[in-house]
C-alpha positions in Angstrom: -33.5 166.8 282.9 -37.2 167.2 282.8 -39.8 165.6 285.1 -40.6 162.8 282.6 -37.0 161.7 282.2 -36.5 161.5 286.0 -39.7 159.6 286.4 -38.8 157.3 283.6 -35.3 156.6 285.2 -36.9 155.7 288.5 -39.4 153.4 286.8 -36.6 151.7 284.8 -34.5 151.2 288.0 -37.6 149.8 289.8 -38.5 147.6 286.9 -34.9 146.3 286.6 -34.9 145.4 290.4 -38.3 143.6 290.0 -37.0 141.7 287.0 -33.8 140.7 288.8 -35.7 139.5 291.9 -38.1 137.7 289.6 -35.2 135.9 287.9 -33.7 135.0 291.3 -37.0 133.7 292.7 -37.7 131.8 289.4 -34.2 130.2 289.7 -34.9 129.2 293.3 -38.3 127.8 292.2 -36.8 125.8 289.3 -34.0 124.5 291.6 -36.6 123.3 294.2 -38.8 121.9 291.5 -35.8 120.0 290.0 -34.8 118.7 293.4 -38.4 117.5 294.1 -38.6 115.7 290.8 -35.2 114.2 291.3 -36.2 112.9 294.8 -39.5 111.6 293.4 -37.7 109.8 290.5 -35.1 108.4 292.9 -37.8 107.2 295.2 -39.7 105.7 292.2 -36.5 104.0 291.0 -35.9 102.6 294.5 -39.4 101.5 294.7 -39.4 99.9 291.2 -36.1 98.2 291.8 -36.9 97.0 295.3 -40.5 95.9 294.8 -39.8 93.3 292.1 -36.9 91.9 294.1 -39.1 91.8 297.2 -42.0 90.2 295.3 -39.8 87.6 293.6 -38.1 86.9 296.8 -41.2 86.5 298.9 -40.8 82.8 299.3 -37.2 83.4 300.2 -38.0 86.3 302.4 -40.6 84.3 304.3 -37.7 82.2 305.5 -35.7 85.4 305.9 -38.2 87.2 308.1 -35.7 89.4 309.9 -34.5 90.8 306.5 -38.0 91.6 305.5 -38.7 93.3 308.8 -35.5 95.3 308.3 -36.6 96.4 304.8 -40.0 97.3 306.1 -38.4 99.3 308.8 -36.2 101.0 306.3 -39.2 101.9 304.1 -41.1 102.9 307.2 -38.3 105.2 308.3 -37.8 106.7 304.9 -41.4 107.4 304.1 -41.8 110.2 306.8 -38.5 111.7 305.8 -39.6 111.9 302.1 -43.0 113.2 303.1 -41.3 115.8 305.4 -39.0 116.8 302.5 -42.0 117.2 300.2 -43.8 119.3 302.9 -40.7 121.4 303.3 -40.5 121.9 299.5 -44.2 123.0 299.4 -43.6 125.4 302.3 -40.6 126.9 300.5 -42.6 127.4 297.4 -45.4 129.0 299.4 -42.7 131.3 301.0 -41.4 132.2 297.6 -45.0 133.1 296.5 -45.5 135.3 299.6 -42.2 137.0 299.1 -43.0 137.7 295.5 -46.3 139.2 296.5 -44.7 141.3 299.2 -42.0 142.4 296.7 -44.7 143.4 294.2 -46.5 145.4 296.8 -43.3 147.2 297.9 -42.5 147.9 294.3 -45.9 149.4 293.7 -45.5 151.6 296.8 -42.1 152.7 295.5 -43.5 153.6 292.1 -46.3 155.6 293.8 -43.8 157.5 295.9 -41.6 158.2 292.9 -44.6 159.5 291.0 -45.6 161.7 293.9 -42.0 163.0 294.3 -41.8 163.6 290.6 -45.0 165.6 290.6 -43.7 167.7 293.5 -40.4 168.3 291.8 -42.3 169.2 288.6 -44.4 171.7 290.5 -41.4 173.2 292.3 -39.5 173.6 289.0 -42.5 175.1 287.2 -43.0 177.6 290.1 -39.4 178.5 290.1 -39.4 179.0 286.3 -42.5 181.1 286.5 -40.9 183.3 289.2 -37.8 183.7 287.1 -39.9 184.7 284.1 -41.9 187.2 286.2 -38.7 188.7 287.6 -37.2 188.9 284.2 -40.2 190.7 282.9 -40.1 193.1 285.8 -36.5 193.9 285.2 -37.1 194.5 281.5 -39.9 196.8 282.2 -38.0 198.6 285.0 -34.8 199.0 283.1 -36.1 199.4 279.5 -38.2 202.5 280.1 -35.4 204.6 281.7 -32.9 203.4 279.1 -35.3 204.4 276.3 -35.7 207.9 277.9 -31.9 208.3 278.4 -31.4 207.1 274.8 -34.0 209.7 273.6 -32.3 212.5 275.5 -28.9 211.5 274.2 -30.2 211.4 270.6 -31.7 214.9 271.1 -28.4 216.3 272.5 -26.6 214.7 269.6 -29.0 216.3 267.1 -28.6 219.7 268.7 -24.8 219.4 268.7 -24.8 218.3 265.0 -27.1 221.2 264.1 -24.9 223.6 266.0 -21.7 222.3 264.3 -23.1 222.6 260.8 -24.6 226.0 261.4 -22.8 229.0 259.7 -23.9 232.5 260.3 -25.1 234.4 257.1 -22.1 236.7 257.0 -19.7 233.8 256.8 -21.6 232.2 254.0 -21.5 235.5 252.0 -17.7 235.8 252.6 -17.2 232.2 251.6 -19.2 232.8 248.4 -17.2 235.9 247.7 -13.9 234.1 248.1 -14.9 231.4 245.7 -15.8 234.0 242.9 -12.9 235.3 240.9 -12.2 238.9 241.1 -12.9 240.6 237.8 -11.7 244.1 237.6 
């Protein structure tokens, strides 16, 4: 695999991790948002249903002072809890934002490290391939010249041997010519 493929694989893995974490954090955010809106709507429903009853029952409630005081106490006790829940929700959302920022920074650092390592690997592979190429050229030059010389010597020896095999002394040639002529006497 070449340098770009390795780097691309690392970037894809990092991007997938970022997307997965983003989806998880988005899910948490949406769940918290839904819970907040549900609590607000429940509180509004409670307020809307209790307020008319209290207002229409004011004359009755004046005579029922202890009940009004109990309702006020209940509202007084619930208000800080709802406010605290809202504050907790805001703090959680802030924590999610901070974690997302930290995750983004960590991802950027990882990508930078991957790029540096990929560059180092590319340099090492390029150097190794250059060394192999130089060694191959050296071997070709070192072996090729003696092989050509030996090949030339063998060709010369073969040519000499072929010449010696096909050479017939002049006497033999004359005898061979005489044998091929018919005797006319």
